[in-house]
N, C-alpha and C positions, 0 to 999 in steps of 0.2 A: 451526344454520346451514340457511337455506332452499335449496332447490334452485331453479335458474333455469328458468324457462318457455323451453325450447329455441325452439319455434315463435315466440314473442313476441320472443325475443333476434335470431334471424334476420330476423324482419320490421324489427326496429329498425335493424339494420345495413343493411339494403337501403333504407331511407328516408332515410338520412344523405345530405345536400346538400354543397355546397360543394367539389365536385369541379373539379380543375385540368385546364387543357388539356395536352394530350399533349406539345405543344411545351414547356411549362415544366418537365414531368416529364423529358422527355429532355435538356433542358439540365443541369437538377440532377443527373442521373446522370453526364452527361459531366464535370462538375466532380469528382464524389466519385469517378470513377475514375481520376482523376490523381492519382500520387503526390505526396505533399508533398515528397518529394526522392528520386534514385535510390539505390538501396543495391546493391551487389554482394554477394550471399548465398555465404559461404563455407561450412565444414564446421559452424563455430560463429563467433558473435560477438556483439557489444553495440553497440548503435545508439542514439543520441539526435536526435530530430527536434523542431527548434524551429519552431514555428508563431506567427502572431501572437498575442500574450496568453497563449499557453500552450504546453506542451512535453510529450513524452512519450518515455519511455525503454524499449529492450526489449532482451532478450537471448534467444538461440535457440542449438539445438544440432542435430547431425544425430541421426539415429535408426539405434541401432545394434540396439537389442533387437529380437529376431525377432517377439515376441509383439505389439509395437507396430506393427511393418510389416504384420503379419498383420491386426491392427485397422483400419489404413488402407485396407489391400487390400479388406477384407470391407465396408467403408463405401462404397468406390467402387464396388464390384459391386452394393452394394444401390442406389445410386444410378443405376446402369446407366450409368456413366460409359464411354465409348469406350476400351477398353484400349490402342489404337494411339497415344494422345496422351501428351506428355512427363508431364504431370501424374497419370496414372494409375500411374506407377512409385513406390511408396512411398520409393524413394532419393532423390527429388527434394523429398521434404517435409521440414520441420525442425519441430523441439519447441519451442513458445514457452514458455521459463523464466522469464520474468519482464516484466511491463507495468506500468508506473508512470505516470501522469499527474501533471503538476504545473502548477497553476493559482494564481496569487497567493500563491506561496510554501507552498501546501497540496499534499502528496504523496498521491494514490490509487492503492493498489496492488490491482489487479484479481484476481490470483490468491489474494491474501489473504483475500479475500471470499468465495471459491469453497470448498467442500468440499476437505478436504486432499488427497484422492486424485484431484483432478481434473487430467486432463491436456489439454493443448491442441496441436494440431497444425495446422501451415498449409504451403501450397505457394506460394511467392512467384512467381505467373505472372500475367500480365495477359490471358491466353487466355480466362479466364472467371472468374467471382465466383458462389461459393455458400457457405452455411453450413449445418450439420447438428450434431446432438448427439445422444447415446446415454448411457444410465446405466441402473442404476449399473454399475460405477463411472463418474463423469462423464468424458465424452470430447467436446471440443468440435473439429470441424473446418472450417477456413476454408480455400477454394480461392480464394487471391488474395494479393496483396503486403500484407504488414502495415503497409507505410508508407502504403497508400492508404486514404482516408477511408472508401470504401465497405467495405473488408475490416473497419475498426475498427467502424462501426456494426453490421455484421452480427456481429461477435464479441459486442458487448454485448446484441445481439438473441437470440442464442443462450445467453448467461448469463441472460438472464431467464427463459427456459424452465426453468433450474435453480432460479431461486429461486420460479418458480411451484411446481413440484414440492413444494419444502420447505414452501410455505405449504398446499398441500393436505394433506400428511404431518400438519402441525401440527392441521389440521382433523380428521384421521382420515377423508379422502375420497380417492378417485381421481379425482372429476372432480367438477363442480358443476352438470351439467344433470340433468333429469329423465330420464324412460325413454321419451319419444315417438319416434316414427320417426326424425326428423331430429337426435335428441340428439347423437350422435356427430360429427356435422357442426358443430353448433353448439358443442359442447366443442372441435373442432380450431380453429374461429375465435377463441373466447375465449382460447386459450392462445396464440394468435399476437398478438391484442390485447394481451394481459397482458405477453407478452414485449417487444412492440415500446413499451409505456408504460414498462416499466423501462428499456429501453436509451434513451428519450428522456430520462427523468429523470436517468439517469448522465450523457448528454451535456449536458444543461443545467448539471450540476456541474463538468464539465472544460472544456467549450467555451463562450467569451463569446459574447453574442449578436451575431449577424450571419450574413452568406451562409452559412457552413458550417453553423450551427445549423440554417438553414432549410431547407437542401439535405437535411440528415439526416431532418427532419420530413417532407420531400416523400418521400424514399426509402422512408422506414417506413410512412407512411399511404397516400399516394397512388400508390405503386408497389407495394410488397409485400403490403400488406394488401387493397389492391384486387384484386390477382391471386388472392389465397385467396377473397376474396369472390364474385369473378366464377366462378371454379371451383365453389365450393359452390352458388352460383345455378342453374348448368347442370345440376348433379346432382340438386338437388331438383326442377326442372322435368322433367327427364327422369324421375324416378321417378313424378312425378304422373302425366307422360302414359302411361306403362306401367301405373299403376294404373289410370287411367280405361280403358285398352284391355283389360284383363284383368277388369275388373269383370262379373261376370254380371249378366245382365239381371233375375235373381231377387234380388238384393240390394237388394229395396225397403226393407229397414229403414235402409239408410245415411241419415244425415242430409243435406240439403243443405249445400254450402259456407257459405252465409249462416248456416244454423241453427248449424253448427259453430263458426264465427266469434263469434256472439252468445254461445255458452256459453262459450268462452273468456274473451270480455271481462267476462261476469258472473262467472266465477271471478276474474279480475284484480281487479274491483272490490271484491269481497269481500276480498282480501289488502291492498288500496289503503286501505280503511277502518281497516287498524290502523297507517297511517304517519302522521308529523307533519303530510304534506301534506294529508291529509283534514282534519285538524283546523283548519288554517289555512283550508282551502278552507271548511268550515263554518261559520267565523267571518265571512265574507262576508255583506253582507246579502241576496244574492241568493239564499243557499242556507240559510241560518241557520235557517228557520222550515220546512224539509222534516222532516217526522216519519216518514213511511213510508219503508222500505227501497227500495220499488219506485219511489218518487217520488224519492229519492236518487239511485238508479241511472240513471233515465231523463234527469234533469238533468245528471247528471256525464258520461253518455254523450254529451248533446249538447254541454256544454263542451269535452268532448275533442274532438269533432268541429271545433267553431268555432275553438279557440285552438291546437289541434295539441300539446297539452301531451303530453310524454313521461312519463306515468305510469310507465312500465317502471323508470326509474332511480329512482323513489322507492320501488318495491317491492324492488329488489334492487340496492341500492348496491353490494353484493359483487361484481357482474358482472365488474369490472375497469375500468380507468380508459381511456377515449377519449382519445387523442391527437389 
């Protein structure tokens, strides 16, 4: 399994187009933040929510175990949640004991697909929406009413992190990125994209095509992922500024940005030549007669500039599905 070029990965994400207007995003978030129906949560209970063309059923219970209360409290402290608000009190949280989606007579049990020791906690509040996950053992925390579409989408996103971890474990890896300067940021963004891709796949399997599915996609891609991307972009820019500021005037051995970019593209071309995309490219009349490696590179580089072809996805198909 090849490592992913973190710099190229971040560049690819930054160049993505088709961003939605903020007004459309705000409208989608408002719809997702409205519960399917009102539920009065007691110490424990079981609820069924019927939505057009599908339904879901869940059960919950109060949290009596002191270790579970401490886990919730520790997670809230880690997130720097104001201890004065009601949802900072573990007594106001519930444990999700069952969540089953039903669509067209088919039942999908979320907890059955997660590791056996997984526990999901949620706080039925409309004051704030948030999701997080810790492992091992797997603990998912959802700050929000479970009957709210946004909470369900967030829950599926956090479950996606669990499956991404399992996939990495099967590969015998801790991450997918190389060891370049911004690799840890690129890996963070990759894991978020992977989790959102999982969430949207799950949503497509239980939510029929329509406004709700479109809103979920808007939330995952245009709101959540855009926020991560903007934050990472700002961090990278800050690091670059500081690096330039601290660079000694005697560091004349440093290559120019253009030279550095050219070397990276040359390296990518060498990798791209091993893909099926290169074979197809070489079969076209314009490039079939190129014999020299340098001629191929020059022609390919010009072709990439003219067509905007995303050669990255040819080299690293395992980078994660873009939603």
